[in-house]
MIVEXVO-18543 format. One record per residue: residue number from 1; x, y, z of N, C-alpha, C, O in turn. Coordinates in steps of 0.2 Angstrom, whole numbers, plus 2048, in hexadecimal, padded with zeros to 3 digits. Layout:
// MIVEXVO-18543
site nr: NUM	n.east: X	n.north: Y	n.up: Z	ca.east: X	ca.north: Y	ca.up: Z	c.east: X	c.north: Y	c.up: Z	o.east: X	o.north: Y	o.up: Z
...
END
This chain:
// MIVEXVO-18543
site nr: 1	n.east: 897	n.north: 7F8	n.up: 889	ca.east: 890	ca.north: 7FC	ca.up: 88A	c.east: 88F	c.north: 7F8	c.up: 890	o.east: 891	o.north: 7F3	o.up: 891
site nr: 2	n.east: 88D	n.north: 7FC	n.up: 894	ca.east: 888	ca.north: 7FA	ca.up: 89B	c.east: 881	c.north: 7FA	c.up: 89A	o.east: 87E	o.north: 7FC	o.up: 894
site nr: 3	n.east: 87E	n.north: 7F8	n.up: 8A0	ca.east: 877	ca.north: 7F7	ca.up: 89E	c.east: 873	c.north: 7FE	c.up: 89D	o.east: 86F	o.north: 7FF	o.up: 898
site nr: 4	n.east: 875	n.north: 803	n.up: 8A1	ca.east: 873	ca.north: 809	ca.up: 8A0	c.east: 873	c.north: 80D	c.up: 899	o.east: 86E	o.north: 80E	o.up: 897
site nr: 5	n.east: 878	n.north: 80D	n.up: 896	ca.east: 87A	ca.north: 80E	ca.up: 891	c.east: 877	c.north: 80B	c.up: 88B	o.east: 876	o.north: 80E	o.up: 886
site nr: 6	n.east: 876	n.north: 805	n.up: 88A	ca.east: 872	ca.north: 801	ca.up: 887	c.east: 869	c.north: 802	c.up: 887	o.east: 865	o.north: 802	o.up: 882
site nr: 7	n.east: 869	n.north: 803	n.up: 88D	ca.east: 861	ca.north: 807	ca.up: 88E	c.east: 860	c.north: 80E	c.up: 88A	o.east: 85B	o.north: 80E	o.up: 886
site nr: 8	n.east: 865	n.north: 812	n.up: 88C	ca.east: 867	ca.north: 819	ca.up: 889	c.east: 866	c.north: 819	c.up: 880	o.east: 862	o.north: 81B	o.up: 87D
site nr: 9	n.east: 86B	n.north: 816	n.up: 87D	ca.east: 86A	ca.north: 813	ca.up: 877	c.east: 864	c.north: 810	c.up: 874	o.east: 861	o.north: 813	o.up: 86E
site nr: 10	n.east: 862	n.north: 80B	n.up: 877	ca.east: 85B	ca.north: 809	ca.up: 875	c.east: 855	c.north: 80F	c.up: 875	o.east: 850	o.north: 80F	o.up: 871
site nr: 11	n.east: 855	n.north: 813	n.up: 87A	ca.east: 84F	ca.north: 816	ca.up: 87B	c.east: 852	c.north: 81D	c.up: 874	o.east: 84D	o.north: 81F	o.up: 871
site nr: 12	n.east: 859	n.north: 81F	n.up: 873	ca.east: 85A	ca.north: 822	ca.up: 86F	c.east: 856	c.north: 81F	c.up: 868	o.east: 851	o.north: 821	o.up: 865
site nr: 13	n.east: 859	n.north: 81A	n.up: 868	ca.east: 856	ca.north: 816	ca.up: 85F	c.east: 84F	c.north: 816	c.up: 85E	o.east: 84D	o.north: 816	o.up: 859
site nr: 14	n.east: 84B	n.north: 815	n.up: 865	ca.east: 844	ca.north: 815	ca.up: 865	c.east: 841	c.north: 81B	c.up: 863	o.east: 83C	o.north: 81B	o.up: 85F
site nr: 15	n.east: 845	n.north: 820	n.up: 866	ca.east: 842	ca.north: 827	ca.up: 866	c.east: 843	c.north: 82A	c.up: 85F	o.east: 83F	o.north: 82D	o.up: 85C
site nr: 16	n.east: 849	n.north: 829	n.up: 85B	ca.east: 84B	ca.north: 829	ca.up: 854	c.east: 846	c.north: 826	c.up: 850	o.east: 844	o.north: 829	o.up: 84B
site nr: 17	n.east: 844	n.north: 81F	n.up: 851	ca.east: 840	ca.north: 81C	ca.up: 84D	c.east: 839	c.north: 81E	c.up: 84D	o.east: 836	o.north: 81E	o.up: 848
site nr: 18	n.east: 836	n.north: 820	n.up: 852	ca.east: 82F	ca.north: 824	ca.up: 853	c.east: 830	c.north: 82A	c.up: 84F	o.east: 82B	o.north: 82B	o.up: 84C
site nr: 19	n.east: 835	n.north: 82E	n.up: 84F	ca.east: 836	ca.north: 835	ca.up: 84C	c.east: 836	c.north: 834	c.up: 844	o.east: 834	o.north: 839	o.up: 840
site nr: 20	n.east: 83A	n.north: 82E	n.up: 842	ca.east: 839	ca.north: 82E	ca.up: 83C	c.east: 832	c.north: 82B	c.up: 838	o.east: 830	o.north: 82D	o.up: 832
site nr: 21	n.east: 830	n.north: 827	n.up: 83C	ca.east: 82A	ca.north: 824	ca.up: 83A	c.east: 823	c.north: 829	c.up: 83B	o.east: 81E	o.north: 828	o.up: 839
site nr: 22	n.east: 826	n.north: 82F	n.up: 83F	ca.east: 81F	ca.north: 833	ca.up: 83F	c.east: 821	c.north: 839	c.up: 839	o.east: 81C	o.north: 83B	o.up: 836
site nr: 23	n.east: 827	n.north: 839	n.up: 838	ca.east: 829	ca.north: 83E	ca.up: 832	c.east: 826	c.north: 83B	c.up: 82C	o.east: 825	o.north: 83F	o.up: 828
site nr: 24	n.east: 825	n.north: 834	n.up: 82A	ca.east: 824	ca.north: 830	ca.up: 824	c.east: 81D	c.north: 832	c.up: 826	o.east: 81B	o.north: 836	o.up: 822
site nr: 25	n.east: 819	n.north: 830	n.up: 82A	ca.east: 813	ca.north: 831	ca.up: 82B	c.east: 810	c.north: 838	c.up: 829	o.east: 80A	o.north: 839	o.up: 826
site nr: 26	n.east: 812	n.north: 83C	n.up: 82A	ca.east: 811	ca.north: 844	ca.up: 828	c.east: 813	c.north: 847	c.up: 822	o.east: 812	o.north: 84D	o.up: 821
site nr: 27	n.east: 816	n.north: 842	n.up: 81D	ca.east: 817	ca.north: 845	ca.up: 816	c.east: 812	c.north: 846	c.up: 814	o.east: 80D	o.north: 844	o.up: 817
site nr: 28	n.east: 811	n.north: 849	n.up: 80D	ca.east: 80A	ca.north: 84C	ca.up: 80A	c.east: 808	c.north: 844	c.up: 807	o.east: 802	o.north: 842	o.up: 807
site nr: 29	n.east: 80D	n.north: 841	n.up: 804	ca.east: 80A	ca.north: 83B	ca.up: 802	c.east: 806	c.north: 836	c.up: 805	o.east: 801	o.north: 833	o.up: 803
site nr: 30	n.east: 809	n.north: 835	n.up: 80D	ca.east: 804	ca.north: 832	ca.up: 810	c.east: 7FD	c.north: 835	c.up: 812	o.east: 7F8	o.north: 832	o.up: 814
site nr: 31	n.east: 7FE	n.north: 83B	n.up: 812	ca.east: 7F9	ca.north: 83E	ca.up: 813	c.east: 7F4	c.north: 83E	c.up: 80E	o.east: 7EE	o.north: 83C	o.up: 810
site nr: 32	n.east: 7F5	n.north: 83F	n.up: 807	ca.east: 7F1	ca.north: 83E	ca.up: 802	c.east: 7EF	c.north: 837	c.up: 800	o.east: 7EA	o.north: 836	o.up: 7FC
site nr: 33	n.east: 7F3	n.north: 832	n.up: 803	ca.east: 7F0	ca.north: 82B	ca.up: 802	c.east: 7EB	c.north: 82B	c.up: 807	o.east: 7E6	o.north: 828	o.up: 805
site nr: 34	n.east: 7EB	n.north: 82C	n.up: 80D	ca.east: 7E7	ca.north: 82C	ca.up: 813	c.east: 7E0	c.north: 82F	c.up: 811	o.east: 7DB	o.north: 82D	o.up: 813
site nr: 35	n.east: 7E0	n.north: 834	n.up: 80E	ca.east: 7DB	ca.north: 839	ca.up: 80C	c.east: 7D8	c.north: 835	c.up: 805	o.east: 7D2	o.north: 835	o.up: 804
site nr: 36	n.east: 7DB	n.north: 831	n.up: 801	ca.east: 7D8	ca.north: 82F	ca.up: 7FC	c.east: 7D5	c.north: 828	c.up: 7FE	o.east: 7D0	o.north: 826	o.up: 7FC
site nr: 37	n.east: 7D7	n.north: 825	n.up: 803	ca.east: 7D4	ca.north: 81F	ca.up: 806	c.east: 7CD	c.north: 81F	c.up: 809	o.east: 7C9	o.north: 81B	o.up: 809
site nr: 38	n.east: 7CE	n.north: 826	n.up: 80C	ca.east: 7C7	ca.north: 828	ca.up: 80F	c.east: 7C2	c.north: 82A	c.up: 80B	o.east: 7BC	o.north: 829	o.up: 80D
site nr: 39	n.east: 7C5	n.north: 82D	n.up: 804	ca.east: 7C1	ca.north: 830	ca.up: 800	c.east: 7BE	c.north: 828	c.up: 7FC	o.east: 7B8	o.north: 828	o.up: 7F9
site nr: 40	n.east: 7C1	n.north: 823	n.up: 7FB	ca.east: 7BE	ca.north: 81D	ca.up: 7F8	c.east: 7BA	c.north: 81C	c.up: 7FE	o.east: 7B5	o.north: 81E	o.up: 7FC
site nr: 41	n.east: 7BA	n.north: 81A	n.up: 805	ca.east: 7B7	ca.north: 816	ca.up: 808	c.east: 7B1	c.north: 819	c.up: 809	o.east: 7AC	o.north: 816	o.up: 80A
site nr: 42	n.east: 7B0	n.north: 820	n.up: 808	ca.east: 7AA	ca.north: 825	ca.up: 809	c.east: 7A5	c.north: 826	c.up: 800	o.east: 7A0	o.north: 829	o.up: 7FE
site nr: 43	n.east: 7A9	n.north: 821	n.up: 7FC	ca.east: 7A5	ca.north: 822	ca.up: 7F5	c.east: 7A3	c.north: 81B	c.up: 7F4	o.east: 7A7	o.north: 817	o.up: 7F2
site nr: 44	n.east: 79B	n.north: 81A	n.up: 7F5	ca.east: 799	ca.north: 813	ca.up: 7F5	c.east: 79A	c.north: 811	c.up: 7ED	o.east: 799	o.north: 80B	o.up: 7ED
site nr: 45	n.east: 79A	n.north: 814	n.up: 7E8	ca.east: 79C	ca.north: 813	ca.up: 7E2	c.east: 7A0	c.north: 811	c.up: 7E0	o.east: 7A0	o.north: 80D	o.up: 7DB
site nr: 46	n.east: 7A6	n.north: 813	n.up: 7E2	ca.east: 7AD	ca.north: 80F	ca.up: 7E2	c.east: 7AD	c.north: 809	c.up: 7E6	o.east: 7B0	o.north: 804	o.up: 7E4
site nr: 47	n.east: 7AB	n.north: 809	n.up: 7EB	ca.east: 7AA	ca.north: 802	ca.up: 7EE	c.east: 7A7	c.north: 7FD	c.up: 7EC	o.east: 7AA	o.north: 7F8	o.up: 7EC
site nr: 48	n.east: 7A1	n.north: 7FF	n.up: 7E8	ca.east: 7A0	ca.north: 7FA	ca.up: 7E5	c.east: 7A3	c.north: 7F9	c.up: 7DE	o.east: 7A3	o.north: 7F3	o.up: 7DD
site nr: 49	n.east: 7A4	n.north: 7FC	n.up: 7DB	ca.east: 7AA	ca.north: 7FB	ca.up: 7D6	c.east: 7B1	c.north: 7F6	c.up: 7D7	o.east: 7B3	o.north: 7F1	o.up: 7D3
site nr: 50	n.east: 7B2	n.north: 7F8	n.up: 7DD	ca.east: 7B8	ca.north: 7F3	ca.up: 7E0	c.east: 7B6	c.north: 7EC	c.up: 7E1	o.east: 7B8	o.north: 7E8	o.up: 7DE
site nr: 51	n.east: 7B0	n.north: 7EC	n.up: 7E6	ca.east: 7AE	ca.north: 7E6	ca.up: 7E6	c.east: 7AA	c.north: 7E2	c.up: 7E2	o.east: 7AC	o.north: 7DC	o.up: 7E1
site nr: 52	n.east: 7A6	n.north: 7E3	n.up: 7DE	ca.east: 7A4	ca.north: 7E1	ca.up: 7D7	c.east: 7AA	c.north: 7DE	c.up: 7D2	o.east: 7A9	o.north: 7D8	o.up: 7D0
site nr: 53	n.east: 7B0	n.north: 7E2	n.up: 7D2	ca.east: 7B6	ca.north: 7DF	ca.up: 7CE	c.east: 7B8	c.north: 7D9	c.up: 7D1	o.east: 7B9	o.north: 7D4	o.up: 7CE
site nr: 54	n.east: 7B9	n.north: 7DA	n.up: 7D8	ca.east: 7BD	ca.north: 7D4	ca.up: 7DB	c.east: 7B8	c.north: 7CE	c.up: 7DD	o.east: 7BA	o.north: 7C8	o.up: 7DD
site nr: 55	n.east: 7B2	n.north: 7CE	n.up: 7DD	ca.east: 7AB	ca.north: 7C8	ca.up: 7DC	c.east: 7AD	c.north: 7C6	c.up: 7D7	o.east: 7AD	o.north: 7C0	o.up: 7D6
site nr: 56	n.east: 7AE	n.north: 7C9	n.up: 7D1	ca.east: 7AE	ca.north: 7C8	ca.up: 7CA	c.east: 7B4	c.north: 7C4	c.up: 7C9	o.east: 7B3	o.north: 7BE	o.up: 7C7
site nr: 57	n.east: 7BA	n.north: 7C7	n.up: 7CC	ca.east: 7C0	ca.north: 7C3	ca.up: 7CC	c.east: 7C0	c.north: 7BC	c.up: 7CC	o.east: 7C0	o.north: 7B8	o.up: 7C8
site nr: 58	n.east: 7BE	n.north: 7BC	n.up: 7D4	ca.east: 7BB	ca.north: 7B4	ca.up: 7D8	c.east: 7B8	c.north: 7B0	c.up: 7D3	o.east: 7BA	o.north: 7AA	o.up: 7D1
site nr: 59	n.east: 7B3	n.north: 7B3	n.up: 7D1	ca.east: 7AF	ca.north: 7AD	ca.up: 7CD	c.east: 7B1	c.north: 7AB	c.up: 7C7	o.east: 7B0	o.north: 7A5	o.up: 7C5
site nr: 60	n.east: 7B5	n.north: 7B1	n.up: 7C2	ca.east: 7B9	ca.north: 7AE	ca.up: 7BE	c.east: 7C0	c.north: 7A8	c.up: 7C0	o.east: 7C2	o.north: 7A4	o.up: 7BC
site nr: 61	n.east: 7C3	n.north: 7A9	n.up: 7C5	ca.east: 7C8	ca.north: 7A5	ca.up: 7C7	c.east: 7C4	c.north: 79E	c.up: 7C9	o.east: 7C7	o.north: 799	o.up: 7CA
site nr: 62	n.east: 7BD	n.north: 79F	n.up: 7CB	ca.east: 7BB	ca.north: 799	ca.up: 7CF	c.east: 7B8	c.north: 794	c.up: 7C8	o.east: 7B7	o.north: 78E	o.up: 7C9
site nr: 63	n.east: 7B5	n.north: 798	n.up: 7C3	ca.east: 7B4	ca.north: 795	ca.up: 7BC	c.east: 7B9	c.north: 792	c.up: 7B8	o.east: 7B8	o.north: 78F	o.up: 7B3
site nr: 64	n.east: 7BF	n.north: 794	n.up: 7BA	ca.east: 7C4	ca.north: 790	ca.up: 7B5	c.east: 7C8	c.north: 796	c.up: 7B1	o.east: 7CC	o.north: 795	o.up: 7AC
site nr: 65	n.east: 7C7	n.north: 79B	n.up: 7B4	ca.east: 7CA	ca.north: 7A0	ca.up: 7B0	c.east: 7C7	c.north: 7A4	c.up: 7A9	o.east: 7C4	o.north: 7A1	o.up: 7A5
site nr: 66	n.east: 7CA	n.north: 7AB	n.up: 7A8	ca.east: 7C7	ca.north: 7AD	ca.up: 7A2	c.east: 7C6	c.north: 7AB	c.up: 79C	o.east: 7C2	o.north: 7AE	o.up: 798
site nr: 67	n.east: 7CB	n.north: 7A6	n.up: 79A	ca.east: 7CA	ca.north: 7A3	ca.up: 793	c.east: 7C4	c.north: 79F	c.up: 793	o.east: 7C2	o.north: 79C	o.up: 78D
site nr: 68	n.east: 7C0	n.north: 79E	n.up: 799	ca.east: 7BC	ca.north: 799	ca.up: 799	c.east: 7B5	c.north: 79D	c.up: 79A	o.east: 7AF	o.north: 79B	o.up: 798
site nr: 69	n.east: 7B5	n.north: 7A5	n.up: 79C	ca.east: 7B0	ca.north: 7A8	ca.up: 79D	c.east: 7B0	c.north: 7B0	c.up: 799	o.east: 7B1	o.north: 7B5	o.up: 79B
site nr: 70	n.east: 7B0	n.north: 7AF	n.up: 792	ca.east: 7B3	ca.north: 7B6	ca.up: 790	c.east: 7AC	c.north: 7BB	c.up: 791	o.east: 7AD	o.north: 7C0	o.up: 78D
site nr: 71	n.east: 7A8	n.north: 7BB	n.up: 793	ca.east: 7A2	ca.north: 7BF	ca.up: 795	c.east: 7A3	c.north: 7C1	c.up: 79B	o.east: 7A3	o.north: 7C7	o.up: 79C
site nr: 72	n.east: 7A5	n.north: 7BE	n.up: 79F	ca.east: 7A8	ca.north: 7C2	ca.up: 7A5	c.east: 7AF	c.north: 7C5	c.up: 7A6	o.east: 7AF	o.north: 7C9	o.up: 7AA
site nr: 73	n.east: 7B3	n.north: 7C2	n.up: 7A3	ca.east: 7B9	ca.north: 7C5	ca.up: 7A0	c.east: 7B9	c.north: 7CC	c.up: 79E	o.east: 7BC	o.north: 7D1	o.up: 7A1
site nr: 74	n.east: 7B2	n.north: 7CC	n.up: 798	ca.east: 7B0	ca.north: 7D3	ca.up: 796	c.east: 7AD	c.north: 7DA	c.up: 79A	o.east: 7AD	o.north: 7E0	o.up: 799
site nr: 75	n.east: 7AA	n.north: 7D4	n.up: 79F	ca.east: 7A8	ca.north: 7D8	ca.up: 7A4	c.east: 7AD	c.north: 7DB	c.up: 7AA	o.east: 7AC	o.north: 7E1	o.up: 7AC
site nr: 76	n.east: 7B1	n.north: 7D8	n.up: 7AA	ca.east: 7B6	ca.north: 7DA	ca.up: 7B1	c.east: 7BA	c.north: 7E0	c.up: 7AE	o.east: 7BB	o.north: 7E6	o.up: 7B1
site nr: 77	n.east: 7BB	n.north: 7DF	n.up: 7A7	ca.east: 7BE	ca.north: 7E4	ca.up: 7A2	c.east: 7BB	c.north: 7EB	c.up: 7A2	o.east: 7BE	o.north: 7F0	o.up: 7A3
site nr: 78	n.east: 7B5	n.north: 7EA	n.up: 7A3	ca.east: 7B0	ca.north: 7F1	ca.up: 7A4	c.east: 7B1	c.north: 7F3	c.up: 7AA	o.east: 7B3	o.north: 7F9	o.up: 7AB
site nr: 79	n.east: 7B0	n.north: 7EF	n.up: 7AF	ca.east: 7B1	ca.north: 7F1	ca.up: 7B6	c.east: 7B7	c.north: 7F4	c.up: 7B8	o.east: 7B7	o.north: 7F8	o.up: 7BB
site nr: 80	n.east: 7BD	n.north: 7F2	n.up: 7B5	ca.east: 7C4	ca.north: 7F4	ca.up: 7B6	c.east: 7C4	c.north: 7FB	c.up: 7B3	o.east: 7C6	o.north: 7FF	o.up: 7B7
site nr: 81	n.east: 7C1	n.north: 7FC	n.up: 7AD	ca.east: 7C0	ca.north: 803	ca.up: 7AA	c.east: 7BD	c.north: 808	c.up: 7AD	o.east: 7BE	o.north: 80E	o.up: 7AD
site nr: 82	n.east: 7B8	n.north: 805	n.up: 7B1	ca.east: 7B3	ca.north: 80A	ca.up: 7B5	c.east: 7B8	c.north: 80D	c.up: 7BB	o.east: 7B8	o.north: 813	o.up: 7BC
site nr: 83	n.east: 7BC	n.north: 805	n.up: 7BF	ca.east: 7C1	ca.north: 809	ca.up: 7C3	c.east: 7C4	c.north: 80E	c.up: 7C3	o.east: 7C4	o.north: 813	o.up: 7C6
site nr: 84	n.east: 7C9	n.north: 80D	n.up: 7BC	ca.east: 7CE	ca.north: 811	ca.up: 7BA	c.east: 7CB	c.north: 817	c.up: 7B9	o.east: 7CF	o.north: 81C	o.up: 7BA
site nr: 85	n.east: 7C5	n.north: 81A	n.up: 7B7	ca.east: 7C1	ca.north: 820	ca.up: 7B4	c.east: 7BE	c.north: 823	c.up: 7BC	o.east: 7BD	o.north: 829	o.up: 7BD
site nr: 86	n.east: 7BE	n.north: 81F	n.up: 7C0	ca.east: 7BA	ca.north: 822	ca.up: 7C6	c.east: 7BF	c.north: 826	c.up: 7CA	o.east: 7C4	o.north: 825	o.up: 7CC
site nr: 87	n.east: 7BC	n.north: 82B	n.up: 7CC	ca.east: 7C2	ca.north: 833	ca.up: 7CF	c.east: 7C5	c.north: 830	c.up: 7D6	o.east: 7CB	o.north: 831	o.up: 7D7
site nr: 88	n.east: 7C1	n.north: 82D	n.up: 7DA	ca.east: 7C4	ca.north: 82C	ca.up: 7E0	c.east: 7C8	c.north: 826	c.up: 7E0	o.east: 7CC	o.north: 825	o.up: 7E5
site nr: 89	n.east: 7C8	n.north: 822	n.up: 7DB	ca.east: 7CB	ca.north: 81C	ca.up: 7DA	c.east: 7D2	c.north: 81D	c.up: 7D7	o.east: 7D7	o.north: 81A	o.up: 7D9
site nr: 90	n.east: 7D1	n.north: 824	n.up: 7D2	ca.east: 7D7	ca.north: 826	ca.up: 7CE	c.east: 7DC	c.north: 829	c.up: 7D4	o.east: 7E2	o.north: 828	o.up: 7D4
site nr: 91	n.east: 7DA	n.north: 82C	n.up: 7D8	ca.east: 7DD	ca.north: 830	ca.up: 7DD	c.east: 7DF	c.north: 82B	c.up: 7E2	o.east: 7E5	o.north: 82B	o.up: 7E3
site nr: 92	n.east: 7DC	n.north: 825	n.up: 7E4	ca.east: 7DF	ca.north: 821	ca.up: 7EA	c.east: 7E5	c.north: 81E	c.up: 7E5	o.east: 7EA	o.north: 81D	o.up: 7E8
site nr: 93	n.east: 7E4	n.north: 81C	n.up: 7DF	ca.east: 7E9	ca.north: 818	ca.up: 7DB	c.east: 7F1	c.north: 81D	c.up: 7DA	o.east: 7F7	o.north: 81B	o.up: 7DA
site nr: 94	n.east: 7EF	n.north: 822	n.up: 7D8	ca.east: 7F4	ca.north: 828	ca.up: 7D8	c.east: 7F7	c.north: 829	c.up: 7DF	o.east: 7FD	o.north: 828	o.up: 7E0
site nr: 95	n.east: 7F3	n.north: 82A	n.up: 7E3	ca.east: 7F5	ca.north: 82B	ca.up: 7EB	c.east: 7FA	c.north: 825	c.up: 7EE	o.east: 7FF	o.north: 827	o.up: 7F2
site nr: 96	n.east: 7F8	n.north: 81E	n.up: 7EC	ca.east: 7FD	ca.north: 819	ca.up: 7ED	c.east: 802	c.north: 819	c.up: 7E9	o.east: 807	o.north: 819	o.up: 7EC
site nr: 97	n.east: 802	n.north: 818	n.up: 7E3	ca.east: 808	ca.north: 81A	ca.up: 7E0	c.east: 80C	c.north: 81D	c.up: 7E1	o.east: 812	o.north: 81A	o.up: 7E0
site nr: 98	n.east: 80B	n.north: 824	n.up: 7E3	ca.east: 80F	ca.north: 829	ca.up: 7E6	c.east: 813	c.north: 827	c.up: 7ED	o.east: 819	o.north: 829	o.up: 7EE
site nr: 99	n.east: 80E	n.north: 824	n.up: 7F1	ca.east: 811	ca.north: 823	ca.up: 7F8	c.east: 816	c.north: 81C	c.up: 7F6	o.east: 81C	o.north: 81D	o.up: 7F9
site nr: 100	n.east: 815	n.north: 817	n.up: 7F3	ca.east: 81B	ca.north: 812	ca.up: 7F3	c.east: 81E	c.north: 814	c.up: 7F0	o.east: 824	o.north: 812	o.up: 7F2
site nr: 101	n.east: 81F	n.north: 819	n.up: 7EA	ca.east: 826	ca.north: 81D	ca.up: 7E8	c.east: 82A	c.north: 820	c.up: 7EF	o.east: 830	o.north: 81E	o.up: 7F1
site nr: 102	n.east: 825	n.north: 823	n.up: 7F2	ca.east: 828	ca.north: 828	ca.up: 7F8	c.east: 82C	c.north: 822	c.up: 7FC	o.east: 833	o.north: 823	o.up: 7FD
site nr: 103	n.east: 829	n.north: 81D	n.up: 7FE	ca.east: 82D	ca.north: 819	ca.up: 803	c.east: 832	c.north: 815	c.up: 800	o.east: 836	o.north: 813	o.up: 804
site nr: 104	n.east: 831	n.north: 813	n.up: 7F9	ca.east: 838	ca.north: 811	ca.up: 7F5	c.east: 83C	c.north: 815	c.up: 7F8	o.east: 841	o.north: 812	o.up: 7FB
site nr: 105	n.east: 83B	n.north: 81C	n.up: 7F7	ca.east: 841	ca.north: 821	ca.up: 7F6	c.east: 844	c.north: 821	c.up: 7FE	o.east: 84A	o.north: 822	o.up: 7FF
site nr: 106	n.east: 83F	n.north: 821	n.up: 803	ca.east: 842	ca.north: 821	ca.up: 809	c.east: 846	c.north: 81A	c.up: 80A	o.east: 84B	o.north: 81B	o.up: 80D
site nr: 107	n.east: 844	n.north: 814	n.up: 808	ca.east: 847	ca.north: 80F	ca.up: 809	c.east: 84E	c.north: 80F	c.up: 806	o.east: 853	o.north: 80D	o.up: 809
site nr: 108	n.east: 84E	n.north: 813	n.up: 7FF	ca.east: 853	ca.north: 813	ca.up: 7FB	c.east: 85B	c.north: 819	c.up: 800	o.east: 861	o.north: 819	o.up: 7FE
site nr: 109	n.east: 858	n.north: 81C	n.up: 803	ca.east: 85C	ca.north: 820	ca.up: 807	c.east: 85F	c.north: 81C	c.up: 80E	o.east: 865	o.north: 81B	o.up: 810
site nr: 110	n.east: 85A	n.north: 819	n.up: 810	ca.east: 85B	ca.north: 815	ca.up: 818	c.east: 861	c.north: 80F	c.up: 815	o.east: 866	o.north: 80C	o.up: 818
site nr: 111	n.east: 860	n.north: 80C	n.up: 80E	ca.east: 864	ca.north: 806	ca.up: 80C	c.east: 86B	c.north: 80A	c.up: 80B	o.east: 870	o.north: 808	o.up: 80C
site nr: 112	n.east: 86A	n.north: 810	n.up: 809	ca.east: 872	ca.north: 812	ca.up: 806	c.east: 875	c.north: 815	c.up: 80E	o.east: 87C	o.north: 814	o.up: 80E
site nr: 113	n.east: 872	n.north: 817	n.up: 812	ca.east: 875	ca.north: 81A	ca.up: 818	c.east: 878	c.north: 814	c.up: 81D	o.east: 87D	o.north: 815	o.up: 820
site nr: 114	n.east: 873	n.north: 80E	n.up: 81E	ca.east: 873	ca.north: 809	ca.up: 821	c.east: 878	c.north: 803	c.up: 81E	o.east: 87B	o.north: 7FF	o.up: 822
site nr: 115	n.east: 877	n.north: 803	n.up: 817	ca.east: 87D	ca.north: 7FE	ca.up: 814	c.east: 879	c.north: 7F8	c.up: 812	o.east: 87C	o.north: 7F4	o.up: 80F
site nr: 116	n.east: 873	n.north: 7F6	n.up: 814	ca.east: 870	ca.north: 7F2	ca.up: 812	c.east: 868	c.north: 7F3	c.up: 810	o.east: 865	o.north: 7F8	o.up: 813
site nr: 117	n.east: 864	n.north: 7EF	n.up: 80D	ca.east: 85D	ca.north: 7F1	ca.up: 80A	c.east: 858	c.north: 7EF	c.up: 811	o.east: 855	o.north: 7EA	o.up: 812
site nr: 118	n.east: 857	n.north: 7F6	n.up: 814	ca.east: 853	ca.north: 7F7	ca.up: 818	c.east: 84C	c.north: 7F2	c.up: 81A	o.east: 84B	o.north: 7EE	o.up: 81F
site nr: 119	n.east: 848	n.north: 7F5	n.up: 812	ca.east: 842	ca.north: 7F2	ca.up: 813	c.east: 841	c.north: 7EB	c.up: 812	o.east: 83C	o.north: 7E9	o.up: 813
site nr: 120	n.east: 848	n.north: 7E7	n.up: 811	ca.east: 847	ca.north: 7E1	ca.up: 810	c.east: 848	c.north: 7DF	c.up: 816	o.east: 844	o.north: 7DB	o.up: 818
site nr: 121	n.east: 84C	n.north: 7E1	n.up: 81B	ca.east: 84F	ca.north: 7E0	ca.up: 821	c.east: 847	c.north: 7E0	c.up: 827	o.east: 846	o.north: 7DD	o.up: 82B
site nr: 122	n.east: 844	n.north: 7E5	n.up: 825	ca.east: 83F	ca.north: 7E7	ca.up: 828	c.east: 838	c.north: 7E3	c.up: 828	o.east: 833	o.north: 7E4	o.up: 82B
site nr: 123	n.east: 837	n.north: 7DE	n.up: 823	ca.east: 833	ca.north: 7D9	ca.up: 823	c.east: 831	c.north: 7D4	c.up: 827	o.east: 836	o.north: 7D2	o.up: 82A
site nr: 124	n.east: 82D	n.north: 7D1	n.up: 827	ca.east: 82C	ca.north: 7CB	ca.up: 82E	c.east: 831	c.north: 7C5	c.up: 82B	o.east: 833	o.north: 7C5	o.up: 825
site nr: 125	n.east: 832	n.north: 7C2	n.up: 830	ca.east: 837	ca.north: 7BB	ca.up: 82F	c.east: 833	c.north: 7B6	c.up: 82C	o.east: 836	o.north: 7B2	o.up: 828
site nr: 126	n.east: 82C	n.north: 7B7	n.up: 82E	ca.east: 829	ca.north: 7B0	ca.up: 82B	c.east: 825	c.north: 7B2	c.up: 825	o.east: 827	o.north: 7B7	o.up: 823
site nr: 127	n.east: 821	n.north: 7AE	n.up: 822	ca.east: 81F	ca.north: 7B0	ca.up: 81B	c.east: 817	c.north: 7B0	c.up: 81D	o.east: 813	o.north: 7AD	o.up: 81A
site nr: 128	n.east: 816	n.north: 7B2	n.up: 822	ca.east: 80E	ca.north: 7B3	ca.up: 823	c.east: 80B	c.north: 7B9	c.up: 822	o.east: 806	o.north: 7BB	o.up: 825
site nr: 129	n.east: 80E	n.north: 7BC	n.up: 81D	ca.east: 809	ca.north: 7C2	ca.up: 81C	c.east: 80E	c.north: 7C6	c.up: 816	o.east: 80C	o.north: 7CB	o.up: 814
END
């Protein structure tokens, strides 16, 4: 393989990768997830529920855990029930699960075609995130 062939092969691989990413990005699961995220961001009540639950989780953790704070644990359970019942958050969590399932299916297809687990190979080499 000479240098010009390597450049052509690299260009073709990059073009194919972009086309693949574009195809995945334009699936109904990605569209629904994107719309669900936007709906949550536009819903002040949903944001308040999530922020309040996160703050209460931090407080419980800093105070030694749920066993030391039964009242706070009860408040958290109530907030989590409100989160689970909130329509925008229900939509978001369902869309998130659908997208995860789709991406796992995509990875399974790639893994089968390539002969190795594509997703595990695509992770950063460091443990920085």
